[in-house]
C-alpha positions as CSV (number, residue, x, y, z in Angstrom):
1,M,-11.2,23.1,-123.8
2,L,-13.5,20.9,-121.7
3,D,-11.7,19.8,-118.6
4,H,-13.4,16.5,-117.8
5,P,-14.8,13.6,-119.9
6,L,-18.1,13.7,-117.9
7,R,-18.8,17.2,-118.9
8,A,-18.1,16.4,-122.5
9,T,-20.5,13.5,-122.2
10,L,-23.3,15.8,-120.9
11,F,-22.8,18.2,-123.7
12,L,-22.8,15.3,-126.2
13,S,-26.1,14.1,-124.8
14,A,-27.6,17.6,-125.0
15,A,-26.5,18.0,-128.6
16,S,-28.1,14.7,-129.5
17,R,-31.4,15.9,-127.9
18,V,-31.3,19.2,-129.8
19,Q,-30.7,17.4,-133.1
20,S,-33.5,14.9,-132.5
21,E,-36.2,17.6,-132.0
22,D,-38.7,18.0,-134.9
23,P,-38.2,21.2,-136.9
24,P,-41.1,23.7,-137.0
25,S,-43.2,22.9,-140.1
26,S,-45.1,26.2,-140.3
27,E,-42.5,28.3,-142.0
28,C,-39.8,27.5,-144.6
29,K,-37.5,30.1,-142.9
30,M,-37.6,28.1,-139.7
31,N,-36.8,24.9,-141.6
32,T,-33.7,26.6,-143.1
33,Q,-32.6,27.8,-139.6
34,Y,-33.1,24.3,-138.2
35,S,-31.0,22.9,-141.0
36,H,-28.1,25.2,-140.1
37,I,-28.6,24.3,-136.4
38,S,-28.5,20.6,-137.3
39,V,-25.2,21.0,-139.1
40,L,-23.7,23.0,-136.3
41,T,-24.9,20.4,-133.8
42,E,-23.2,17.6,-135.7
43,H,-20.0,19.6,-135.7
44,I,-20.3,20.0,-132.0
45,K,-20.9,16.3,-131.5
46,R,-17.8,15.4,-133.5
47,S,-15.7,17.9,-131.5
48,I,-17.0,16.5,-128.2
49,L,-16.3,13.0,-129.3
50,R,-12.7,13.9,-130.3
51,L,-12.3,15.6,-126.8
52,L,-13.6,12.5,-125.1
53,Q,-11.1,10.3,-127.0
54,E,-8.3,12.7,-126.2
55,G,-9.3,12.7,-122.6
56,V,-9.2,8.9,-122.4
57,A,-5.8,8.8,-124.1
58,M,-4.4,11.5,-121.8
59,D,-5.7,9.6,-118.7
60,S,-3.9,6.5,-120.0
61,A,-0.7,8.3,-120.6
62,N,-0.8,10.0,-117.1
63,E,-1.4,6.6,-115.5
64,R,1.6,5.1,-117.3
65,R,3.7,8.0,-116.1
66,R,2.6,7.6,-112.5
67,Q,3.3,3.9,-112.7
68,F,6.8,4.5,-114.1
69,I,7.5,7.0,-111.3
70,E,6.3,4.4,-108.7
71,D,8.4,1.6,-110.3
72,S,11.4,3.9,-110.2
73,G,10.8,4.5,-106.5
74,D,10.6,0.8,-105.8
75,M,13.7,0.0,-107.7
76,M,15.8,2.8,-106.2
77,E,14.6,1.8,-102.7
78,E,16.1,-1.7,-103.3
79,H,19.4,0.1,-103.9
80,G,19.2,1.9,-100.6
81,L,17.6,5.2,-101.5
82,P,14.4,6.5,-99.9
83,H,11.3,5.7,-102.0
84,M,10.5,9.4,-102.5
85,A,14.0,10.1,-103.8
86,G,13.6,7.2,-106.3
87,R,10.3,8.7,-107.4
88,V,12.0,12.1,-108.0
89,I,14.6,10.3,-110.1
90,G,11.8,8.6,-112.1
91,A,10.1,11.9,-112.8
92,L,13.4,13.5,-113.9
93,M,14.0,10.6,-116.3
94,I,10.8,11.1,-118.3
95,C,10.2,14.9,-118.2
96,T,10.3,17.2,-121.2
97,P,12.3,19.5,-121.0
98,P,14.7,17.4,-118.9
99,Y,14.3,19.4,-115.7
100,L,11.6,20.2,-113.2
101,S,11.1,22.7,-110.4
102,H,10.0,21.9,-106.9
103,E,6.4,22.8,-107.7
104,E,6.4,20.7,-110.9
105,L,7.9,17.7,-109.1
106,A,5.3,18.0,-106.3
107,T,2.5,18.1,-108.9
108,Q,3.8,15.1,-111.0
109,I,4.7,13.0,-107.9
110,K,1.7,14.2,-105.9
111,A,3.8,14.8,-102.8
112,S,4.3,17.7,-100.4
113,K,6.8,20.4,-101.2
114,G,8.6,19.5,-98.0
115,S,9.1,15.9,-99.1
116,I,10.3,17.0,-102.5
117,S,12.8,19.5,-100.9
118,M,14.3,16.8,-98.6
119,S,14.6,14.4,-101.5
120,T,16.2,16.9,-103.9
121,Q,18.7,18.0,-101.2
122,L,19.7,14.3,-100.7
123,L,20.1,13.7,-104.4
124,V,22.2,16.8,-104.8
125,R,24.5,15.7,-102.0
126,L,24.8,12.3,-103.6
127,N,25.7,13.9,-106.9
128,I,22.8,12.2,-108.6
129,V,20.9,15.5,-109.4
130,D,22.1,19.0,-110.3
131,R,20.3,22.2,-109.2
132,I,20.3,24.6,-112.1
133,S,18.9,28.0,-113.1
134,V,17.1,28.5,-116.4
135,P,17.3,31.9,-118.1
136,G,14.1,33.9,-117.8
137,H,12.7,31.7,-114.9
138,R,12.9,32.6,-111.3
139,P,12.7,29.1,-109.6
140,H,15.5,26.7,-109.5
141,Y,15.2,23.5,-111.4
142,Y,16.6,20.0,-111.0
143,R,17.9,17.5,-113.6
144,L,19.8,14.2,-113.5
145,R,23.5,14.7,-113.8
146,K,25.1,14.1,-117.2
147,H,27.1,10.9,-117.4
148,L,25.4,9.8,-114.2
149,W,25.5,6.1,-114.8
150,N,29.2,5.8,-115.6
151,D,29.9,7.9,-112.5
152,L,27.9,5.5,-110.4
153,L,29.8,2.6,-111.9
154,S,33.1,4.2,-111.0
155,T,32.0,4.7,-107.4
156,R,31.1,1.1,-107.0
157,S,34.7,0.3,-106.0
158,E,34.0,2.1,-102.7
159,H,31.1,-0.2,-101.9
160,V,33.2,-3.3,-102.9
161,L,36.1,-2.1,-100.6
162,R,33.6,-1.9,-97.7
163,H,32.5,-5.5,-98.5
164,L,36.1,-6.6,-98.4
165,K,36.6,-4.9,-95.0
166,L,33.5,-6.6,-93.7
167,V,34.8,-9.9,-95.0
168,G,38.1,-9.3,-93.2
169,D,36.3,-8.6,-89.9
170,G,34.2,-11.7,-90.4
171,L,37.2,-14.0,-91.1
172,A,39.0,-12.6,-88.0
173,L,36.0,-13.6,-85.9
174,L,36.1,-17.1,-87.4
175,E,39.8,-17.6,-86.8
176,G,40.5,-21.1,-85.7
177,E,37.1,-22.3,-87.0
178,P,36.7,-25.1,-89.6
179,V,37.1,-24.0,-93.3
180,E,33.5,-24.9,-94.0
181,S,32.3,-22.1,-91.7
182,K,34.4,-19.5,-93.7
183,L,33.2,-20.5,-97.2
184,R,30.4,-17.9,-97.3
185,L,32.8,-15.1,-96.5
186,I,35.5,-16.4,-98.7
187,E,33.1,-16.5,-101.7
188,L,32.2,-12.8,-101.1
189,Q,35.9,-12.0,-100.7
190,V,36.8,-13.7,-104.0
191,F,33.9,-12.2,-105.9
192,S,34.6,-8.7,-104.6
193,E,38.3,-9.0,-105.6
194,F,37.2,-10.2,-109.1
195,F,34.8,-7.3,-109.4
196,L,37.4,-4.8,-108.5
197,E,39.7,-6.2,-111.1
198,M,37.0,-6.0,-113.8
199,L,35.6,-2.6,-112.9
200,P,38.3,-0.4,-114.6
201,E,37.9,-2.4,-117.8
202,M,34.1,-2.1,-117.7
203,A,34.3,1.6,-117.2
204,E,36.8,2.0,-120.0
205,R,34.8,-0.1,-122.4
206,W,31.6,1.8,-121.6
207,E,33.3,5.2,-122.0
208,G,34.6,4.1,-125.4
209,Q,31.3,2.8,-126.6
210,R,28.9,5.2,-125.0
211,E,28.4,7.7,-127.8
212,K,28.2,5.0,-130.5
213,R,25.7,3.0,-128.6
214,I,23.5,6.0,-127.9
215,E,23.6,7.1,-131.5
216,E,22.7,3.6,-132.7
217,R,19.7,3.5,-130.3
218,L,18.5,6.9,-131.4
219,G,18.7,5.8,-135.0
220,Q,16.5,2.8,-134.2
221,L,13.9,5.1,-132.6
222,S,13.8,7.6,-135.4
């Protein structure tokens, strides 16, 4: 297969020139041969045009994948993860099959193997990514953990408890100050307590509806 649209364009131009040449008029045999060449040239032109169209579509798809990976890195960075780790998560969310090796991650993300290694180690420690072996393959692969999102939801209570501790420290510093100076901390305190109260119910509702909602969405996509 041609590996670049420019090369296909050059072949297409050459094919057009061959077809436009006048056939030899001295011999009928030469005319017959030219007719066969003309038909073959037309087939070549059609094949090259198809390759050009496929190349443009592939470039568009690759650009969309790169943009998705970058957007994932930006979003995860807002949640406290390094940008490169977020890009790894993005690549693992859209790969088929649903796992990638170090080399494949480096190719898709266009990053060094060292950066990929540091990011995957971090994500494994955070229980976001699993390191797996695939039968018949020597390298290890990485995939997003199953039930990752409800696990992340359940661990939110740890973050909220840290918020409450921070609020307690802040209120202690403001002891004796007017109530108005404490309102910002009190709002965070009340919100955190409310969130902790609602979190078990949210996790339970999600677990009860998870399979049904996924099946419904798969039905909409099929």
